C-alpha positions as CSV (number, residue, x, y, z in Angstrom):
1,M,-138.7,6.1,-54.3
2,L,-139.8,3.5,-56.9
3,S,-138.0,4.1,-60.2
4,A,-137.3,2.6,-63.6
5,S,-133.9,1.9,-65.1
6,A,-133.0,3.1,-68.5
7,F,-131.0,-0.1,-68.8
8,N,-134.3,-1.8,-69.6
9,W,-134.2,-0.1,-73.0
10,T,-130.7,-1.3,-73.9
11,P,-131.7,-3.2,-77.0
12,E,-133.3,0.0,-78.3
13,V,-130.1,1.9,-77.4
14,I,-128.1,-0.6,-79.4
15,R,-130.4,-0.3,-82.4
16,A,-129.6,3.5,-82.3
17,E,-132.8,4.5,-84.1
18,R,-133.2,7.1,-81.4
19,D,-130.5,8.8,-79.3
20,A,-130.0,7.2,-75.9
21,A,-130.8,10.5,-74.1
22,D,-134.1,10.7,-76.1
23,I,-134.9,7.2,-74.9
24,A,-134.2,8.0,-71.3
25,V,-136.3,11.2,-71.4
26,G,-139.0,9.2,-73.1
27,I,-139.4,6.9,-70.1
28,V,-140.6,9.9,-68.1
29,A,-142.5,11.6,-70.9
30,D,-144.4,8.4,-71.7
31,G,-145.5,8.1,-68.1
32,V,-143.6,4.9,-67.3
33,A,-141.9,6.4,-64.3
34,D,-141.0,10.0,-63.1
35,S,-137.7,8.9,-61.6
36,I,-135.1,6.9,-63.6
37,E,-131.7,5.4,-63.3
38,V,-129.4,6.0,-66.2
39,E,-126.1,4.5,-67.5
40,A,-123.5,7.1,-68.0
41,G,-121.9,5.3,-70.9
42,Q,-125.2,5.2,-72.7
43,V,-126.5,8.7,-72.3
44,W,-123.3,10.7,-72.6
45,R,-121.1,10.5,-75.6
46,S,-118.4,12.3,-73.7
47,F,-118.2,9.5,-71.1
48,P,-116.1,8.9,-69.0
49,T,-115.6,12.6,-68.7
50,P,-119.1,14.0,-69.3
51,T,-119.2,17.6,-70.5
52,D,-121.2,20.1,-68.7
53,A,-123.2,20.8,-71.8
54,E,-124.3,17.2,-72.1
55,V,-125.1,16.9,-68.5
56,D,-127.1,20.1,-68.4
57,A,-129.0,19.1,-71.5
58,L,-130.2,15.9,-70.0
59,R,-131.1,17.5,-66.7
60,E,-133.2,20.2,-68.4
61,R,-135.0,17.9,-70.7
62,L,-135.9,15.7,-67.8
63,R,-137.0,18.7,-65.8
64,E,-139.3,19.8,-68.6
65,V,-141.2,16.5,-68.5
66,G,-141.2,16.3,-64.7
67,G,-138.4,13.7,-64.3
68,V,-135.4,13.2,-62.1
69,V,-132.4,10.8,-62.1
70,T,-131.9,8.7,-59.0
71,I,-128.6,6.9,-59.7
72,V,-126.0,7.1,-62.5
73,G,-124.4,3.8,-63.5
74,G,-120.7,4.6,-63.5
75,S,-117.4,2.8,-64.1
76,I,-113.9,2.4,-62.7
77,D,-111.5,1.4,-65.4
78,D,-108.7,-0.3,-63.5
79,W,-106.3,-0.6,-66.5
80,A,-104.5,2.2,-68.3
81,T,-103.3,-0.4,-70.9
82,T,-103.6,-4.1,-71.2
83,A,-100.3,-4.4,-69.3
84,R,-100.4,-1.5,-66.8
85,R,-102.9,-1.2,-63.9
86,R,-103.9,2.3,-63.0
87,T,-102.6,3.8,-59.7
88,T,-105.1,4.8,-57.1
89,D,-104.7,8.4,-58.1
90,E,-105.4,7.5,-61.7
91,R,-108.5,5.5,-60.8
92,L,-109.8,8.5,-58.8
93,A,-109.1,10.7,-61.7
94,F,-111.2,8.4,-63.9
95,L,-114.1,8.3,-61.5
96,A,-114.2,11.9,-60.3
97,P,-115.7,13.4,-63.5
98,Q,-118.5,10.9,-63.3
99,L,-119.2,11.9,-59.7
100,R,-119.2,15.6,-60.6
101,A,-121.5,14.9,-63.6
102,A,-124.0,13.0,-61.4
103,S,-124.0,15.8,-58.9
104,R,-124.6,18.4,-61.7
105,L,-127.4,16.2,-63.0
106,G,-129.1,16.2,-59.6
107,A,-128.7,12.4,-59.0
108,R,-128.3,10.9,-55.6
109,G,-125.1,9.2,-56.6
110,V,-123.0,6.9,-58.8
111,R,-123.1,3.1,-58.9
112,V,-120.0,0.9,-59.2
113,P,-119.4,-2.8,-58.7
114,Y,-119.2,-4.0,-55.1
115,G,-115.7,-4.2,-53.9
116,Q,-114.0,-2.9,-57.0
117,A,-113.0,0.5,-55.5
118,G,-111.1,-0.9,-52.5
119,A,-110.3,0.7,-49.2
120,E,-107.6,3.1,-50.5
121,L,-109.7,4.6,-53.3
122,L,-112.8,4.8,-51.0
123,Q,-110.8,6.8,-48.5
124,Q,-109.4,9.1,-51.2
125,V,-112.9,9.8,-52.7
126,Q,-114.7,10.5,-49.4
127,P,-113.9,14.2,-49.3
128,L,-115.2,14.7,-52.9
129,L,-118.4,12.7,-52.2
130,A,-119.0,14.9,-49.1
131,D,-118.3,18.1,-51.1
132,L,-120.7,17.1,-53.9
133,G,-123.3,15.7,-51.5
134,I,-123.7,12.4,-53.3
135,V,-123.4,8.7,-52.6
136,L,-121.0,6.1,-54.1
137,Y,-123.1,2.9,-54.3
138,E,-121.4,-0.4,-54.4
139,E,-123.7,-2.9,-56.2
140,I,-123.7,-6.5,-55.1
141,Q,-125.6,-9.0,-57.3
142,G,-126.1,-12.4,-58.7
143,Q,-124.0,-15.1,-57.3
144,Q,-121.9,-12.9,-55.0
145,T,-122.3,-14.1,-51.4
146,L,-121.1,-13.0,-48.0
147,D,-119.4,-16.3,-47.3
148,V,-116.6,-15.3,-49.8
149,D,-113.6,-13.8,-48.1
150,A,-113.2,-10.8,-50.5
151,V,-116.9,-9.9,-50.3
152,L,-116.9,-10.1,-46.5
153,A,-113.6,-8.2,-46.3
154,N,-115.2,-5.3,-48.3
155,L,-118.2,-5.3,-46.0
156,E,-115.8,-4.7,-43.1
157,V,-114.2,-1.8,-45.0
158,L,-117.6,-0.2,-45.5
159,R,-118.4,-0.7,-41.8
160,R,-115.1,0.9,-40.7
161,L,-115.7,3.9,-43.0
162,D,-119.2,4.3,-41.6
163,D,-119.8,7.0,-44.2
164,P,-123.3,7.8,-45.4
165,H,-121.7,8.8,-48.7
166,V,-120.5,5.2,-49.3
167,R,-123.3,2.7,-49.3
168,V,-124.5,-0.6,-50.8
169,L,-126.9,-1.3,-53.6
170,V,-128.4,-4.7,-53.5
171,D,-129.6,-6.3,-56.7
172,I,-132.3,-8.9,-56.0
173,S,-130.8,-11.2,-58.6
174,M,-129.2,-12.5,-55.5
175,L,-132.6,-13.8,-54.3
176,M,-133.9,-16.1,-57.0
177,P,-136.1,-18.9,-55.7
178,S,-136.2,-20.4,-59.2
179,L,-135.1,-19.7,-62.7
180,P,-137.1,-17.7,-65.3
181,P,-139.1,-20.1,-67.5
182,S,-138.3,-17.9,-70.6
183,Y,-134.6,-18.5,-69.9
184,L,-135.0,-22.2,-69.5
185,D,-136.9,-22.2,-72.8
186,E,-133.9,-20.6,-74.5
187,L,-131.5,-23.2,-73.1
188,R,-133.9,-26.0,-74.2
189,A,-134.2,-24.6,-77.7
190,G,-130.4,-24.3,-77.8
191,G,-129.9,-28.0,-77.1
192,V,-128.8,-28.0,-73.5
193,D,-128.9,-31.5,-71.9
194,A,-132.5,-32.4,-70.8
195,H,-131.3,-33.9,-67.5
196,L,-129.5,-30.7,-66.5
197,L,-132.6,-28.6,-67.6
198,D,-134.7,-30.7,-65.3
199,R,-132.4,-30.0,-62.4
200,L,-132.3,-26.3,-63.2
201,E,-136.1,-26.2,-63.3
202,H,-136.9,-28.1,-60.2
203,E,-133.7,-28.0,-58.1
204,W,-132.2,-24.6,-58.7
205,L,-131.4,-24.0,-55.0
206,A,-129.8,-27.3,-54.4
207,P,-125.9,-27.1,-54.1
208,G,-125.6,-30.1,-56.4
209,T,-127.2,-28.1,-59.2
210,H,-124.4,-25.6,-59.2
211,D,-121.9,-28.5,-59.4
212,A,-123.8,-29.9,-62.3
213,V,-123.6,-26.6,-64.1
214,V,-119.9,-26.3,-63.6
215,A,-119.3,-29.9,-64.7
216,T,-121.4,-29.4,-67.9
217,L,-119.3,-26.3,-68.8
218,R,-115.9,-28.0,-68.0
219,E,-116.8,-31.0,-70.0
220,G,-117.6,-28.9,-73.1
221,R,-121.2,-30.0,-73.2
222,V,-122.7,-26.5,-73.6
223,P,-123.9,-25.9,-77.2
224,A,-122.1,-23.0,-78.8
225,A,-125.3,-21.2,-79.7
226,V,-126.2,-20.7,-76.0
227,H,-122.8,-20.6,-74.4
228,T,-122.9,-16.9,-73.5
229,L,-126.5,-17.3,-72.2
230,F,-125.4,-20.3,-70.2
231,M,-122.9,-18.2,-68.2
232,N,-125.7,-16.4,-66.5
233,L,-126.0,-19.6,-64.3
234,L,-122.5,-18.9,-62.9
235,V,-122.7,-15.1,-62.6
236,R,-126.1,-13.4,-62.8
237,F,-128.5,-15.8,-61.1
238,G,-128.1,-16.0,-57.3
239,R,-129.3,-18.5,-54.7
240,S,-129.2,-16.4,-51.5
241,S,-132.0,-15.7,-49.1
242,V,-132.8,-12.4,-47.4
243,A,-131.4,-13.8,-44.2
244,D,-128.0,-14.4,-46.0
245,I,-127.7,-10.7,-46.9
246,E,-129.0,-9.3,-43.6
247,P,-125.6,-7.9,-42.7
248,L,-125.7,-5.7,-45.8
249,L,-129.0,-4.1,-45.1
250,P,-128.0,-1.4,-42.6
251,L,-125.6,-0.1,-45.2
252,T,-128.1,-0.4,-48.1
253,T,-129.6,2.7,-49.6
254,G,-130.4,1.4,-53.1
255,V,-132.0,-1.8,-54.4
256,H,-132.4,-3.1,-58.0
257,L,-135.7,-5.0,-58.3
258,K,-134.2,-7.2,-61.0
259,F,-136.6,-9.2,-63.1
260,W,-136.1,-11.4,-66.1
261,D,-139.6,-12.2,-67.3
262,L,-143.1,-11.7,-65.7
263,D,-144.0,-15.3,-65.1
264,D,-144.8,-15.0,-61.3
265,A,-145.8,-18.6,-60.8
266,D,-145.1,-19.5,-57.1
267,G,-144.0,-15.9,-56.5
268,R,-140.8,-16.3,-58.4
269,V,-140.9,-12.6,-59.3
270,S,-142.9,-11.0,-56.5
271,Q,-141.8,-13.0,-53.4
272,P,-138.1,-11.7,-53.5
273,I,-139.5,-8.1,-53.7
274,A,-141.8,-8.7,-50.7
275,D,-139.0,-10.3,-48.8
276,I,-136.5,-7.6,-49.4
277,G,-139.2,-4.9,-48.7
278,A,-140.0,-6.4,-45.3
279,A,-136.3,-6.7,-44.4
280,L,-135.6,-3.1,-45.5
281,R,-138.5,-1.8,-43.5
282,R,-137.0,-3.4,-40.4
283,V,-133.8,-1.4,-40.8
284,G,-135.5,1.9,-41.6
285,F,-134.6,2.0,-45.3
286,T,-135.2,5.3,-47.1
287,G,-133.4,4.8,-50.4
288,T,-134.4,4.0,-54.0
289,L,-136.0,0.9,-55.4
290,T,-135.5,0.5,-59.2
291,S,-137.1,-1.8,-61.7
292,E,-134.4,-3.4,-63.7
293,W,-135.1,-5.8,-66.5
294,G,-132.3,-8.3,-67.4
295,G,-134.3,-10.5,-69.7
296,H,-133.9,-8.4,-72.8
297,E,-130.8,-10.5,-73.4
298,W,-133.1,-13.2,-74.7
299,L,-136.7,-11.8,-74.8
300,D,-137.8,-9.7,-77.7
301,A,-140.4,-7.6,-75.8
302,D,-141.3,-4.0,-75.5
303,A,-139.4,-2.4,-72.6
304,A,-142.1,0.0,-71.7
305,V,-144.7,-2.7,-71.5
306,M,-142.4,-4.9,-69.4
307,T,-141.4,-2.2,-67.1
308,R,-144.9,-0.8,-66.5
309,A,-146.1,-4.3,-65.7
310,H,-143.2,-5.0,-63.3
311,L,-143.7,-1.7,-61.5
312,D,-147.3,-2.6,-60.9
313,L,-146.3,-6.0,-59.6
314,A,-143.6,-4.4,-57.4
315,R,-146.1,-2.0,-55.9
316,T,-148.4,-4.8,-55.0
317,A,-145.6,-6.9,-53.5
318,L,-144.2,-4.0,-51.5
319,A,-147.7,-3.2,-50.2
320,T,-148.0,-6.8,-49.1
321,A,-144.8,-6.4,-47.2
322,S,-146.2,-3.2,-45.6
323,V,-143.7,-1.0,-47.4
324,S,-144.8,2.3,-48.9
325,A,-143.6,2.7,-52.5
């Protein structure tokens, strides 16, 4: 199933000229996609305990225009106060209403960050997931890699559970052969060092480039105007290959086809899609593939135009990889 994420419309949600639920329904009504992924915190004012009335209203409005929700972006708030961490029971109580809302909405499941739940909470939530018939997706993305102890340990937890209701969602921001030109333009305009920019443009995958990024940050050489944007280099942009994440794929039932801009020179946008598509075909993948645009952080562009174009590009890339979308 090839879907579109309502996250792509976040700047419009922030402007609040239309209700977030109106925006989500509009994605389907305008023919961008007939299946969408939504963020619970955007579409339901009653989040983190969505009311039946709000959930039912969104479900019925989507049904009227021929749309469905694939995955709901959820949350686990680990802290009751700034000084007290929630117990496992309290964390489950925070998450459970979101799971029930997703089930009522007709979604396949709820997405949370990879590894955040932990073994104890996963074991406690399994009966509820089974009862509701939905999946808890653990999303791995960006610079997360399987050579980190905590990431690998969580993979072992998922393997031991061996539960189809607890699965992985891979964001292909992990698989970036090069950086988005529009992003580099923003750093350049913001005054980032020209030598570092040259390395970022031509040597993104080289280990020394990461070291140079860290050194620039520690030495206070990142201009204040682009400091937040610069942090994407340490968090949101990955250097993995499909081979690196192969151990995750048998447990993967969701994929974010993350894109930042549509400059596909040298296949920087399409090749990761084709690569993950071919790999998923080998393991018999039957989940959701979702177009998710992260570049609205710095690009002032129309979300519908960007998403339509990316979905077209994704279909072509997946067809190249002999994957039916």
